[in-house]
mmCIF file of the N, C-alpha and C atoms, coordinates in Angstrom:
data_MODEL
# 
_entry.id   MODEL 
# 
loop_
_atom_site.group_PDB 
_atom_site.id 
_atom_site.type_symbol 
_atom_site.label_atom_id 
_atom_site.label_alt_id 
_atom_site.label_comp_id 
_atom_site.label_asym_id 
_atom_site.label_entity_id 
_atom_site.label_seq_id 
_atom_site.pdbx_PDB_ins_code 
_atom_site.Cartn_x 
_atom_site.Cartn_y 
_atom_site.Cartn_z 
_atom_site.occupancy 
_atom_site.B_iso_or_equiv 
_atom_site.pdbx_formal_charge 
_atom_site.auth_seq_id 
_atom_site.auth_comp_id 
_atom_site.auth_asym_id 
_atom_site.auth_atom_id 
_atom_site.pdbx_PDB_model_num 
ATOM 1   N N  . MET A 1 1  ? -39.878 9.782  -138.172 1.00 0.00 ? 1  MET A N  1 
ATOM 2   C CA . MET A 1 1  ? -40.530 10.979 -138.028 1.00 0.00 ? 1  MET A CA 1 
ATOM 3   C C  . MET A 1 1  ? -39.054 11.677 -136.997 1.00 0.00 ? 1  MET A C  1 
ATOM 4   N N  . ASN A 1 2  ? -38.728 12.800 -137.085 1.00 0.00 ? 2  ASN A N  1 
ATOM 5   C CA . ASN A 1 2  ? -37.743 13.829 -136.038 1.00 0.00 ? 2  ASN A CA 1 
ATOM 6   C C  . ASN A 1 2  ? -38.369 14.179 -134.896 1.00 0.00 ? 2  ASN A C  1 
ATOM 7   N N  . GLU A 1 3  ? -37.601 14.341 -134.087 1.00 0.00 ? 3  GLU A N  1 
ATOM 8   C CA . GLU A 1 3  ? -37.950 14.736 -132.780 1.00 0.00 ? 3  GLU A CA 1 
ATOM 9   C C  . GLU A 1 3  ? -37.523 16.365 -132.493 1.00 0.00 ? 3  GLU A C  1 
ATOM 10  N N  . TYR A 1 4  ? -38.475 16.935 -131.833 1.00 0.00 ? 4  TYR A N  1 
ATOM 11  C CA . TYR A 1 4  ? -38.357 18.540 -131.920 1.00 0.00 ? 4  TYR A CA 1 
ATOM 12  C C  . TYR A 1 4  ? -38.588 18.546 -130.250 1.00 0.00 ? 4  TYR A C  1 
ATOM 13  N N  . VAL A 1 5  ? -37.645 19.908 -129.721 1.00 0.00 ? 5  VAL A N  1 
ATOM 14  C CA . VAL A 1 5  ? -38.192 19.777 -128.265 1.00 0.00 ? 5  VAL A CA 1 
ATOM 15  C C  . VAL A 1 5  ? -37.772 21.176 -128.263 1.00 0.00 ? 5  VAL A C  1 
ATOM 16  N N  . PHE A 1 6  ? -39.259 22.177 -127.676 1.00 0.00 ? 6  PHE A N  1 
ATOM 17  C CA . PHE A 1 6  ? -39.353 23.689 -127.432 1.00 0.00 ? 6  PHE A CA 1 
ATOM 18  C C  . PHE A 1 6  ? -39.343 23.912 -126.095 1.00 0.00 ? 6  PHE A C  1 
ATOM 19  N N  . GLU A 1 7  ? -38.962 25.238 -125.777 1.00 0.00 ? 7  GLU A N  1 
ATOM 20  C CA . GLU A 1 7  ? -38.917 25.712 -124.308 1.00 0.00 ? 7  GLU A CA 1 
ATOM 21  C C  . GLU A 1 7  ? -40.166 26.809 -124.444 1.00 0.00 ? 7  GLU A C  1 
ATOM 22  N N  . MET A 1 8  ? -40.407 26.916 -123.805 1.00 0.00 ? 8  MET A N  1 
ATOM 23  C CA . MET A 1 8  ? -41.668 28.286 -123.785 1.00 0.00 ? 8  MET A CA 1 
ATOM 24  C C  . MET A 1 8  ? -41.988 28.519 -122.097 1.00 0.00 ? 8  MET A C  1 
ATOM 25  N N  . GLN A 1 9  ? -41.956 30.007 -122.072 1.00 0.00 ? 9  GLN A N  1 
ATOM 26  C CA . GLN A 1 9  ? -42.672 30.595 -120.761 1.00 0.00 ? 9  GLN A CA 1 
ATOM 27  C C  . GLN A 1 9  ? -43.990 30.378 -120.482 1.00 0.00 ? 9  GLN A C  1 
ATOM 28  N N  . LEU A 1 10 ? -44.340 29.860 -119.304 1.00 0.00 ? 10 LEU A N  1 
ATOM 29  C CA . LEU A 1 10 ? -45.990 29.666 -119.021 1.00 0.00 ? 10 LEU A CA 1 
ATOM 30  C C  . LEU A 1 10 ? -46.222 30.499 -117.969 1.00 0.00 ? 10 LEU A C  1 
ATOM 31  N N  . VAL A 1 11 ? -47.080 31.120 -117.881 1.00 0.00 ? 11 VAL A N  1 
ATOM 32  C CA . VAL A 1 11 ? -47.924 31.782 -116.833 1.00 0.00 ? 11 VAL A CA 1 
ATOM 33  C C  . VAL A 1 11 ? -49.267 31.278 -116.122 1.00 0.00 ? 11 VAL A C  1 
ATOM 34  N N  . ALA A 1 12 ? -49.101 31.096 -114.977 1.00 0.00 ? 12 ALA A N  1 
ATOM 35  C CA . ALA A 1 12 ? -50.487 30.467 -114.484 1.00 0.00 ? 12 ALA A CA 1 
ATOM 36  C C  . ALA A 1 12 ? -50.886 31.445 -113.731 1.00 0.00 ? 12 ALA A C  1 
ATOM 37  N N  . ALA A 1 13 ? -52.401 31.380 -113.511 1.00 0.00 ? 13 ALA A N  1 
ATOM 38  C CA . ALA A 1 13 ? -53.161 32.079 -112.182 1.00 0.00 ? 13 ALA A CA 1 
ATOM 39  C C  . ALA A 1 13 ? -53.844 30.561 -111.828 1.00 0.00 ? 13 ALA A C  1 
ATOM 40  N N  . VAL A 1 14 ? -53.637 30.528 -110.620 1.00 0.00 ? 14 VAL A N  1 
ATOM 41  C CA . VAL A 1 14 ? -54.198 29.649 -109.982 1.00 0.00 ? 14 VAL A CA 1 
ATOM 42  C C  . VAL A 1 14 ? -54.947 30.114 -108.637 1.00 0.00 ? 14 VAL A C  1 
ATOM 43  N N  . ARG A 1 15 ? -56.363 29.587 -108.682 1.00 0.00 ? 15 ARG A N  1 
ATOM 44  C CA . ARG A 1 15 ? -57.223 30.174 -107.646 1.00 0.00 ? 15 ARG A CA 1 
ATOM 45  C C  . ARG A 1 15 ? -57.554 29.398 -106.848 1.00 0.00 ? 15 ARG A C  1 
ATOM 46  N N  . VAL A 1 16 ? -57.141 29.366 -105.658 1.00 0.00 ? 16 VAL A N  1 
ATOM 47  C CA . VAL A 1 16 ? -57.271 28.335 -104.632 1.00 0.00 ? 16 VAL A CA 1 
ATOM 48  C C  . VAL A 1 16 ? -58.573 29.323 -103.308 1.00 0.00 ? 16 VAL A C  1 
ATOM 49  N N  . HIS A 1 17 ? -59.176 28.137 -102.704 1.00 0.00 ? 17 HIS A N  1 
ATOM 50  C CA . HIS A 1 17 ? -60.082 28.790 -101.937 1.00 0.00 ? 17 HIS A CA 1 
ATOM 51  C C  . HIS A 1 17 ? -59.575 28.111 -100.626 1.00 0.00 ? 17 HIS A C  1 
ATOM 52  N N  . ALA A 1 18 ? -58.971 28.365 -99.453  1.00 0.00 ? 18 ALA A N  1 
ATOM 53  C CA . ALA A 1 18 ? -58.579 28.379 -98.499  1.00 0.00 ? 18 ALA A CA 1 
ATOM 54  C C  . ALA A 1 18 ? -58.688 29.113 -97.003  1.00 0.00 ? 18 ALA A C  1 
ATOM 55  N N  . VAL A 1 19 ? -58.519 28.699 -95.973  1.00 0.00 ? 19 VAL A N  1 
ATOM 56  C CA . VAL A 1 19 ? -58.539 29.489 -94.583  1.00 0.00 ? 19 VAL A CA 1 
ATOM 57  C C  . VAL A 1 19 ? -57.595 30.692 -94.505  1.00 0.00 ? 19 VAL A C  1 
ATOM 58  N N  . ASP A 1 20 ? -56.532 30.404 -95.234  1.00 0.00 ? 20 ASP A N  1 
ATOM 59  C CA . ASP A 1 20 ? -55.871 31.842 -95.185  1.00 0.00 ? 20 ASP A CA 1 
ATOM 60  C C  . ASP A 1 20 ? -54.710 31.551 -96.425  1.00 0.00 ? 20 ASP A C  1 
ATOM 61  N N  . GLU A 1 21 ? -53.835 32.616 -96.676  1.00 0.00 ? 21 GLU A N  1 
ATOM 62  C CA . GLU A 1 21 ? -52.889 32.497 -97.749  1.00 0.00 ? 21 GLU A CA 1 
ATOM 63  C C  . GLU A 1 21 ? -51.987 31.512 -97.452  1.00 0.00 ? 21 GLU A C  1 
ATOM 64  N N  . ASN A 1 22 ? -51.381 31.135 -96.232  1.00 0.00 ? 22 ASN A N  1 
ATOM 65  C CA . ASN A 1 22 ? -50.396 30.211 -95.996  1.00 0.00 ? 22 ASN A CA 1 
ATOM 66  C C  . ASN A 1 22 ? -50.744 28.923 -96.470  1.00 0.00 ? 22 ASN A C  1 
ATOM 67  N N  . VAL A 1 23 ? -51.994 28.448 -96.418  1.00 0.00 ? 23 VAL A N  1 
ATOM 68  C CA . VAL A 1 23 ? -52.581 27.240 -96.435  1.00 0.00 ? 23 VAL A CA 1 
ATOM 69  C C  . VAL A 1 23 ? -52.820 27.201 -97.984  1.00 0.00 ? 23 VAL A C  1 
ATOM 70  N N  . ALA A 1 24 ? -52.973 28.310 -98.630  1.00 0.00 ? 24 ALA A N  1 
ATOM 71  C CA . ALA A 1 24 ? -53.589 28.525 -100.064 1.00 0.00 ? 24 ALA A CA 1 
ATOM 72  C C  . ALA A 1 24 ? -51.994 28.333 -100.571 1.00 0.00 ? 24 ALA A C  1 
ATOM 73  N N  . LEU A 1 25 ? -50.919 28.691 -100.162 1.00 0.00 ? 25 LEU A N  1 
ATOM 74  C CA . LEU A 1 25 ? -49.932 28.967 -101.031 1.00 0.00 ? 25 LEU A CA 1 
ATOM 75  C C  . LEU A 1 25 ? -49.376 27.309 -101.063 1.00 0.00 ? 25 LEU A C  1 
ATOM 76  N N  . LYS A 1 26 ? -49.301 26.750 -100.136 1.00 0.00 ? 26 LYS A N  1 
ATOM 77  C CA . LYS A 1 26 ? -49.036 25.570 -100.109 1.00 0.00 ? 26 LYS A CA 1 
ATOM 78  C C  . LYS A 1 26 ? -49.167 24.145 -100.875 1.00 0.00 ? 26 LYS A C  1 
ATOM 79  N N  . VAL A 1 27 ? -50.666 24.520 -101.336 1.00 0.00 ? 27 VAL A N  1 
ATOM 80  C CA . VAL A 1 27 ? -51.071 23.862 -102.407 1.00 0.00 ? 27 VAL A CA 1 
ATOM 81  C C  . VAL A 1 27 ? -51.149 24.032 -103.920 1.00 0.00 ? 27 VAL A C  1 
ATOM 82  N N  . VAL A 1 28 ? -50.376 25.540 -104.015 1.00 0.00 ? 28 VAL A N  1 
ATOM 83  C CA . VAL A 1 28 ? -50.464 25.684 -105.545 1.00 0.00 ? 28 VAL A CA 1 
ATOM 84  C C  . VAL A 1 28 ? -49.501 25.074 -106.436 1.00 0.00 ? 28 VAL A C  1 
ATOM 85  N N  . SER A 1 29 ? -48.358 24.544 -105.779 1.00 0.00 ? 29 SER A N  1 
ATOM 86  C CA . SER A 1 29 ? -47.313 23.620 -106.766 1.00 0.00 ? 29 SER A CA 1 
ATOM 87  C C  . SER A 1 29 ? -47.937 22.535 -107.045 1.00 0.00 ? 29 SER A C  1 
ATOM 88  N N  . SER A 1 30 ? -48.860 22.224 -106.294 1.00 0.00 ? 30 SER A N  1 
ATOM 89  C CA . SER A 1 30 ? -49.470 20.577 -106.766 1.00 0.00 ? 30 SER A CA 1 
ATOM 90  C C  . SER A 1 30 ? -50.101 20.354 -108.048 1.00 0.00 ? 30 SER A C  1 
ATOM 91  N N  . VAL A 1 31 ? -50.760 21.845 -108.422 1.00 0.00 ? 31 VAL A N  1 
ATOM 92  C CA . VAL A 1 31 ? -51.332 21.854 -109.743 1.00 0.00 ? 31 VAL A CA 1 
ATOM 93  C C  . VAL A 1 31 ? -50.656 22.089 -110.947 1.00 0.00 ? 31 VAL A C  1 
ATOM 94  N N  . LEU A 1 32 ? -49.145 22.361 -110.411 1.00 0.00 ? 32 LEU A N  1 
ATOM 95  C CA . LEU A 1 32 ? -48.414 22.875 -111.769 1.00 0.00 ? 32 LEU A CA 1 
ATOM 96  C C  . LEU A 1 32 ? -47.528 21.654 -112.179 1.00 0.00 ? 32 LEU A C  1 
ATOM 97  N N  . GLY A 1 33 ? -47.661 20.264 -111.861 1.00 0.00 ? 33 GLY A N  1 
ATOM 98  C CA . GLY A 1 33 ? -47.133 19.319 -112.321 1.00 0.00 ? 33 GLY A CA 1 
ATOM 99  C C  . GLY A 1 33 ? -47.196 18.812 -113.750 1.00 0.00 ? 33 GLY A C  1 
ATOM 100 N N  . SER A 1 34 ? -46.411 18.044 -114.148 1.00 0.00 ? 34 SER A N  1 
ATOM 101 C CA . SER A 1 34 ? -46.485 17.962 -115.427 1.00 0.00 ? 34 SER A CA 1 
ATOM 102 C C  . SER A 1 34 ? -47.590 16.952 -116.174 1.00 0.00 ? 34 SER A C  1 
ATOM 103 N N  . PRO A 1 35 ? -48.187 16.925 -116.977 1.00 0.00 ? 35 PRO A N  1 
ATOM 104 C CA . PRO A 1 35 ? -49.367 16.022 -117.353 1.00 0.00 ? 35 PRO A CA 1 
ATOM 105 C C  . PRO A 1 35 ? -48.659 14.722 -117.467 1.00 0.00 ? 35 PRO A C  1 
ATOM 106 N N  . GLY A 1 36 ? -49.621 13.576 -117.322 1.00 0.00 ? 36 GLY A N  1 
ATOM 107 C CA . GLY A 1 36 ? -49.561 12.298 -117.256 1.00 0.00 ? 36 GLY A CA 1 
ATOM 108 C C  . GLY A 1 36 ? -49.543 11.764 -118.430 1.00 0.00 ? 36 GLY A C  1 
ATOM 109 N N  . THR A 1 37 ? -49.184 10.338 -118.602 1.00 0.00 ? 37 THR A N  1 
ATOM 110 C CA . THR A 1 37 ? -49.722 9.720  -119.828 1.00 0.00 ? 37 THR A CA 1 
ATOM 111 C C  . THR A 1 37 ? -50.792 10.018 -120.356 1.00 0.00 ? 37 THR A C  1 
ATOM 112 N N  . GLU A 1 38 ? -51.702 10.045 -119.566 1.00 0.00 ? 38 GLU A N  1 
ATOM 113 C CA . GLU A 1 38 ? -53.161 9.662  -120.028 1.00 0.00 ? 38 GLU A CA 1 
ATOM 114 C C  . GLU A 1 38 ? -53.559 10.934 -120.808 1.00 0.00 ? 38 GLU A C  1 
ATOM 115 N N  . GLU A 1 39 ? -52.966 12.038 -120.101 1.00 0.00 ? 39 GLU A N  1 
ATOM 116 C CA . GLU A 1 39 ? -53.474 13.635 -120.420 1.00 0.00 ? 39 GLU A CA 1 
ATOM 117 C C  . GLU A 1 39 ? -52.927 13.604 -121.480 1.00 0.00 ? 39 GLU A C  1 
ATOM 118 N N  . ILE A 1 40 ? -51.307 13.145 -122.262 1.00 0.00 ? 40 ILE A N  1 
ATOM 119 C CA . ILE A 1 40 ? -50.808 13.347 -123.107 1.00 0.00 ? 40 ILE A CA 1 
ATOM 120 C C  . ILE A 1 40 ? -51.361 12.404 -124.315 1.00 0.00 ? 40 ILE A C  1 
ATOM 121 N N  . ARG A 1 41 ? -51.935 11.159 -123.615 1.00 0.00 ? 41 ARG A N  1 
ATOM 122 C CA . ARG A 1 41 ? -52.456 10.571 -125.009 1.00 0.00 ? 41 ARG A CA 1 
ATOM 123 C C  . ARG A 1 41 ? -53.511 11.121 -125.314 1.00 0.00 ? 41 ARG A C  1 
ATOM 124 N N  . ILE A 1 42 ? -54.591 11.884 -124.420 1.00 0.00 ? 42 ILE A N  1 
ATOM 125 C CA . ILE A 1 42 ? -55.977 12.441 -125.181 1.00 0.00 ? 42 ILE A CA 1 
ATOM 126 C C  . ILE A 1 42 ? -55.352 13.695 -126.018 1.00 0.00 ? 42 ILE A C  1 
ATOM 127 N N  . VAL A 1 43 ? -54.480 14.364 -125.965 1.00 0.00 ? 43 VAL A N  1 
ATOM 128 C CA . VAL A 1 43 ? -53.847 15.597 -126.726 1.00 0.00 ? 43 VAL A CA 1 
ATOM 129 C C  . VAL A 1 43 ? -53.540 14.872 -128.151 1.00 0.00 ? 43 VAL A C  1 
ATOM 130 N N  . ASN A 1 44 ? -52.938 13.942 -127.920 1.00 0.00 ? 44 ASN A N  1 
ATOM 131 C CA . ASN A 1 44 ? -52.391 12.896 -129.229 1.00 0.00 ? 44 ASN A CA 1 
ATOM 132 C C  . ASN A 1 44 ? -53.463 12.620 -130.118 1.00 0.00 ? 44 ASN A C  1 
ATOM 133 N N  . GLU A 1 45 ? -54.630 12.031 -129.610 1.00 0.00 ? 45 GLU A N  1 
ATOM 134 C CA . GLU A 1 45 ? -55.590 11.453 -129.947 1.00 0.00 ? 45 GLU A CA 1 
ATOM 135 C C  . GLU A 1 45 ? -56.708 12.844 -130.818 1.00 0.00 ? 45 GLU A C  1 
ATOM 136 N N  . LYS A 1 46 ? -56.383 13.726 -130.002 1.00 0.00 ? 46 LYS A N  1 
ATOM 137 C CA . LYS A 1 46 ? -57.341 14.831 -130.673 1.00 0.00 ? 46 LYS A CA 1 
ATOM 138 C C  . LYS A 1 46 ? -56.562 15.483 -131.527 1.00 0.00 ? 46 LYS A C  1 
ATOM 139 N N  . ASN A 1 47 ? -54.959 15.694 -131.564 1.00 0.00 ? 47 ASN A N  1 
ATOM 140 C CA . ASN A 1 47 ? -54.594 16.484 -132.676 1.00 0.00 ? 47 ASN A CA 1 
ATOM 141 C C  . ASN A 1 47 ? -54.641 15.495 -133.793 1.00 0.00 ? 47 ASN A C  1 
ATOM 142 N N  . ALA A 1 48 ? -54.585 14.413 -133.587 1.00 0.00 ? 48 ALA A N  1 
ATOM 143 C CA . ALA A 1 48 ? -54.618 13.346 -134.719 1.00 0.00 ? 48 ALA A CA 1 
ATOM 144 C C  . ALA A 1 48 ? -56.130 13.414 -135.675 1.00 0.00 ? 48 ALA A C  1 
ATOM 145 N N  . ALA A 1 49 ? -57.141 13.332 -134.727 1.00 0.00 ? 49 ALA A N  1 
ATOM 146 C CA . ALA A 1 49 ? -58.542 13.907 -135.191 1.00 0.00 ? 49 ALA A CA 1 
ATOM 147 C C  . ALA A 1 49 ? -58.665 14.868 -136.112 1.00 0.00 ? 49 ALA A C  1 
ATOM 148 N N  . LEU A 1 50 ? -58.043 16.025 -136.061 1.00 0.00 ? 50 LEU A N  1 
ATOM 149 C CA . LEU A 1 50 ? -57.573 17.401 -136.616 1.00 0.00 ? 50 LEU A CA 1 
ATOM 150 C C  . LEU A 1 50 ? -56.672 17.563 -137.516 1.00 0.00 ? 50 LEU A C  1 
ATOM 151 N N  . GLY A 1 51 ? -56.119 16.406 -137.822 1.00 0.00 ? 51 GLY A N  1 
ATOM 152 C CA . GLY A 1 51 ? -55.125 16.176 -139.083 1.00 0.00 ? 51 GLY A CA 1 
ATOM 153 C C  . GLY A 1 51 ? -53.505 16.478 -138.721 1.00 0.00 ? 51 GLY A C  1 
ATOM 154 N N  . SER A 1 52 ? -53.244 16.535 -137.679 1.00 0.00 ? 52 SER A N  1 
ATOM 155 C CA . SER A 1 52 ? -51.597 16.896 -137.203 1.00 0.00 ? 52 SER A CA 1 
ATOM 156 C C  . SER A 1 52 ? -51.079 15.557 -137.036 1.00 0.00 ? 52 SER A C  1 
ATOM 157 N N  . ASN A 1 53 ? -49.901 15.784 -138.189 1.00 0.00 ? 53 ASN A N  1 
ATOM 158 C CA . ASN A 1 53 ? -49.138 14.334 -138.035 1.00 0.00 ? 53 ASN A CA 1 
ATOM 159 C C  . ASN A 1 53 ? -47.949 14.879 -137.214 1.00 0.00 ? 53 ASN A C  1 
ATOM 160 N N  . ALA A 1 54 ? -48.193 14.736 -135.975 1.00 0.00 ? 54 ALA A N  1 
ATOM 161 C CA . ALA A 1 54 ? -47.315 15.017 -134.743 1.00 0.00 ? 54 ALA A CA 1 
ATOM 162 C C  . ALA A 1 54 ? -47.613 14.173 -133.560 1.00 0.00 ? 54 ALA A C  1 
ATOM 163 N N  . LEU A 1 55 ? -46.608 13.832 -132.582 1.00 0.00 ? 55 LEU A N  1 
ATOM 164 C CA . LEU A 1 55 ? -47.297 13.255 -131.487 1.00 0.00 ? 55 LEU A CA 1 
ATOM 165 C C  . LEU A 1 55 ? -46.207 13.821 -130.467 1.00 0.00 ? 55 LEU A C  1 
ATOM 166 N N  . VAL A 1 56 ? -47.020 14.304 -129.262 1.00 0.00 ? 56 VAL A N  1 
ATOM 167 C CA . VAL A 1 56 ? -46.460 14.683 -128.147 1.00 0.00 ? 56 VAL A CA 1 
ATOM 168 C C  . VAL A 1 56 ? -45.970 13.236 -127.375 1.00 0.00 ? 56 VAL A C  1 
ATOM 169 N N  . THR A 1 57 ? -44.565 13.224 -126.617 1.00 0.00 ? 57 THR A N  1 
ATOM 170 C CA . THR A 1 57 ? -43.961 12.204 -126.263 1.00 0.00 ? 57 THR A CA 1 
ATOM 171 C C  . THR A 1 57 ? -43.855 12.508 -124.538 1.00 0.00 ? 57 THR A C  1 
ATOM 172 N N  . GLU A 1 58 ? -43.477 13.668 -124.444 1.00 0.00 ? 58 GLU A N  1 
ATOM 173 C CA . GLU A 1 58 ? -43.027 14.115 -123.213 1.00 0.00 ? 58 GLU A CA 1 
ATOM 174 C C  . GLU A 1 58 ? -43.427 15.885 -123.084 1.00 0.00 ? 58 GLU A C  1 
ATOM 175 N N  . VAL A 1 59 ? -43.659 15.969 -121.630 1.00 0.00 ? 59 VAL A N  1 
ATOM 176 C CA . VAL A 1 59 ? -43.937 17.923 -120.963 1.00 0.00 ? 59 VAL A CA 1 
ATOM 177 C C  . VAL A 1 59 ? -43.444 17.546 -119.770 1.00 0.00 ? 59 VAL A C  1 
ATOM 178 N N  . ASP A 1 60 ? -42.532 18.561 -119.535 1.00 0.00 ? 60 ASP A N  1 
ATOM 179 C CA . ASP A 1 60 ? -41.715 18.914 -118.392 1.00 0.00 ? 60 ASP A CA 1 
ATOM 180 C C  . ASP A 1 60 ? -42.048 20.221 -117.925 1.00 0.00 ? 60 ASP A C  1 
ATOM 181 N N  . PHE A 1 61 ? -42.426 20.254 -116.658 1.00 0.00 ? 61 PHE A N  1 
ATOM 182 C CA . PHE A 1 61 ? -42.359 21.943 -116.279 1.00 0.00 ? 61 PHE A CA 1 
ATOM 183 C C  . PHE A 1 61 ? -41.723 22.085 -115.272 1.00 0.00 ? 61 PHE A C  1 
ATOM 184 N N  . SER A 1 62 ? -41.032 23.589 -114.864 1.00 0.00 ? 62 SER A N  1 
ATOM 185 C CA . SER A 1 62 ? -40.434 23.348 -113.884 1.00 0.00 ? 62 SER A CA 1 
ATOM 186 C C  . SER A 1 62 ? -40.895 24.779 -113.307 1.00 0.00 ? 62 SER A C  1 
ATOM 187 N N  . VAL A 1 63 ? -40.997 25.470 -112.200 1.00 0.00 ? 63 VAL A N  1 
ATOM 188 C CA . VAL A 1 63 ? -41.684 26.390 -111.554 1.00 0.00 ? 63 VAL A CA 1 
ATOM 189 C C  . VAL A 1 63 ? -40.414 27.379 -111.479 1.00 0.00 ? 63 VAL A C  1 
ATOM 190 N N  . GLY A 1 64 ? -40.236 28.251 -112.322 1.00 0.00 ? 64 GLY A N  1 
ATOM 191 C CA . GLY A 1 64 ? -38.964 29.066 -111.800 1.00 0.00 ? 64 GLY A CA 1 
ATOM 192 C C  . GLY A 1 64 ? -38.945 30.478 -110.834 1.00 0.00 ? 64 GLY A C  1 
ATOM 193 N N  . ASN A 1 65 ? -40.121 30.679 -110.476 1.00 0.00 ? 65 ASN A N  1 
ATOM 194 C CA . ASN A 1 65 ? -40.138 31.639 -109.365 1.00 0.00 ? 65 ASN A CA 1 
ATOM 195 C C  . ASN A 1 65 ? -41.437 31.305 -108.070 1.00 0.00 ? 65 ASN A C  1 
ATOM 196 N N  . SER A 1 66 ? -41.390 31.961 -107.229 1.00 0.00 ? 66 SER A N  1 
ATOM 197 C CA . SER A 1 66 ? -42.231 32.048 -106.177 1.00 0.00 ? 66 SER A CA 1 
ATOM 198 C C  . SER A 1 66 ? -43.657 32.621 -106.222 1.00 0.00 ? 66 SER A C  1 
ATOM 199 N N  . PRO A 1 67 ? -44.559 31.929 -105.816 1.00 0.00 ? 67 PRO A N  1 
ATOM 200 C CA . PRO A 1 67 ? -46.107 32.557 -106.694 1.00 0.00 ? 67 PRO A CA 1 
ATOM 201 C C  . PRO A 1 67 ? -46.118 34.042 -106.383 1.00 0.00 ? 67 PRO A C  1 
ATOM 202 N N  . LYS A 1 68 ? -47.058 34.559 -106.953 1.00 0.00 ? 68 LYS A N  1 
ATOM 203 C CA . LYS A 1 68 ? -47.162 36.039 -106.385 1.00 0.00 ? 68 LYS A CA 1 
ATOM 204 C C  . LYS A 1 68 ? -48.893 36.290 -105.886 1.00 0.00 ? 68 LYS A C  1 
ATOM 205 N N  . LEU A 1 69 ? -49.057 36.617 -105.014 1.00 0.00 ? 69 LEU A N  1 
ATOM 206 C CA . LEU A 1 69 ? -50.336 36.880 -104.460 1.00 0.00 ? 69 LEU A CA 1 
ATOM 207 C C  . LEU A 1 69 ? -51.161 37.904 -105.862 1.00 0.00 ? 69 LEU A C  1 
ATOM 208 N N  . LEU A 1 70 ? -52.319 37.501 -106.145 1.00 0.00 ? 70 LEU A N  1 
ATOM 209 C CA . LEU A 1 70 ? -53.164 38.447 -106.933 1.00 0.00 ? 70 LEU A CA 1 
ATOM 210 C C  . LEU A 1 70 ? -54.140 39.010 -106.220 1.00 0.00 ? 70 LEU A C  1 
ATOM 211 N N  . LYS A 1 71 ? -54.757 37.922 -105.578 1.00 0.00 ? 71 LYS A N  1 
ATOM 212 C CA . LYS A 1 71 ? -55.726 38.740 -104.848 1.00 0.00 ? 71 LYS A CA 1 
ATOM 213 C C  . LYS A 1 71 ? -56.156 37.899 -103.582 1.00 0.00 ? 71 LYS A C  1 
ATOM 214 N N  . ALA A 1 72 ? -56.858 38.724 -102.748 1.00 0.00 ? 72 ALA A N  1 
ATOM 215 C CA . ALA A 1 72 ? -57.105 38.245 -101.447 1.00 0.00 ? 72 ALA A CA 1 
ATOM 216 C C  . ALA A 1 72 ? -58.409 38.617 -100.855 1.00 0.00 ? 72 ALA A C  1 
ATOM 217 N N  . GLY A 1 73 ? -59.271 37.495 -100.710 1.00 0.00 ? 73 GLY A N  1 
ATOM 218 C CA . GLY A 1 73 ? -60.390 38.181 -100.569 1.00 0.00 ? 73 GLY A CA 1 
ATOM 219 C C  . GLY A 1 73 ? -61.165 39.300 -101.486 1.00 0.00 ? 73 GLY A C  1 
ATOM 220 N N  . ASN A 1 74 ? -61.240 40.341 -101.293 1.00 0.00 ? 74 ASN A N  1 
ATOM 221 C CA . ASN A 1 74 ? -62.010 41.356 -102.126 1.00 0.00 ? 74 ASN A CA 1 
ATOM 222 C C  . ASN A 1 74 ? -60.860 42.124 -102.610 1.00 0.00 ? 74 ASN A C  1 
ATOM 223 N N  . ARG A 1 75 ? -59.782 41.725 -102.190 1.00 0.00 ? 75 ARG A N  1 
ATOM 224 C CA . ARG A 1 75 ? -58.178 42.929 -102.659 1.00 0.00 ? 75 ARG A CA 1 
ATOM 225 C C  . ARG A 1 75 ? -57.853 42.131 -104.028 1.00 0.00 ? 75 ARG A C  1 
ATOM 226 N N  . LYS A 1 76 ? -57.729 42.908 -104.895 1.00 0.00 ? 76 LYS A N  1 
ATOM 227 C CA . LYS A 1 76 ? -57.223 42.132 -106.104 1.00 0.00 ? 76 LYS A CA 1 
ATOM 228 C C  . LYS A 1 76 ? -56.140 43.153 -106.475 1.00 0.00 ? 76 LYS A C  1 
ATOM 229 N N  . SER A 1 77 ? -54.914 42.262 -106.817 1.00 0.00 ? 77 SER A N  1 
ATOM 230 C CA . SER A 1 77 ? -53.701 43.020 -107.742 1.00 0.00 ? 77 SER A CA 1 
ATOM 231 C C  . SER A 1 77 ? -53.956 43.024 -109.301 1.00 0.00 ? 77 SER A C  1 
ATOM 232 N N  . ARG A 1 78 ? -53.101 43.598 -109.712 1.00 0.00 ? 78 ARG A N  1 
ATOM 233 C CA . ARG A 1 78 ? -52.867 43.806 -111.131 1.00 0.00 ? 78 ARG A CA 1 
ATOM 234 C C  . ARG A 1 78 ? -52.023 42.771 -111.472 1.00 0.00 ? 78 ARG A C  1 
ATOM 235 N N  . LEU A 1 79 ? -52.861 41.677 -112.664 1.00 0.00 ? 79 LEU A N  1 
ATOM 236 C CA . LEU A 1 79 ? -51.975 40.554 -113.208 1.00 0.00 ? 79 LEU A CA 1 
ATOM 237 C C  . LEU A 1 79 ? -50.989 41.143 -114.063 1.00 0.00 ? 79 LEU A C  1 
ATOM 238 N N  . ARG A 1 80 ? -49.650 41.045 -114.211 1.00 0.00 ? 80 ARG A N  1 
ATOM 239 C CA . ARG A 1 80 ? -48.712 41.532 -114.911 1.00 0.00 ? 80 ARG A CA 1 
ATOM 240 C C  . ARG A 1 80 ? -48.402 40.465 -116.215 1.00 0.00 ? 80 ARG A C  1 
ATOM 241 N N  . ARG A 1 81 ? -47.807 40.533 -117.052 1.00 0.00 ? 81 ARG A N  1 
ATOM 242 C CA . ARG A 1 81 ? -47.258 39.869 -118.112 1.00 0.00 ? 81 ARG A CA 1 
ATOM 243 C C  . ARG A 1 81 ? -46.244 40.173 -118.840 1.00 0.00 ? 81 ARG A C  1 
# 
């Protein structure tokens, strides 16, 4: 099998309940890590069951910019894509 590497942009909206914005901001990056071997294994099993003859071997994420606050309490900013 051949190996192919793709790069794509990812937009994530992370909802956090915290006492204030600073505390919430500190935990945002913790959920944006690359999937582990177990998550990749599950995806590969699902793809195989659907008949896809492809195997995901690695996924790396990098955060390219600082988190942007979209909503605070009852205030809500518009999500831009």
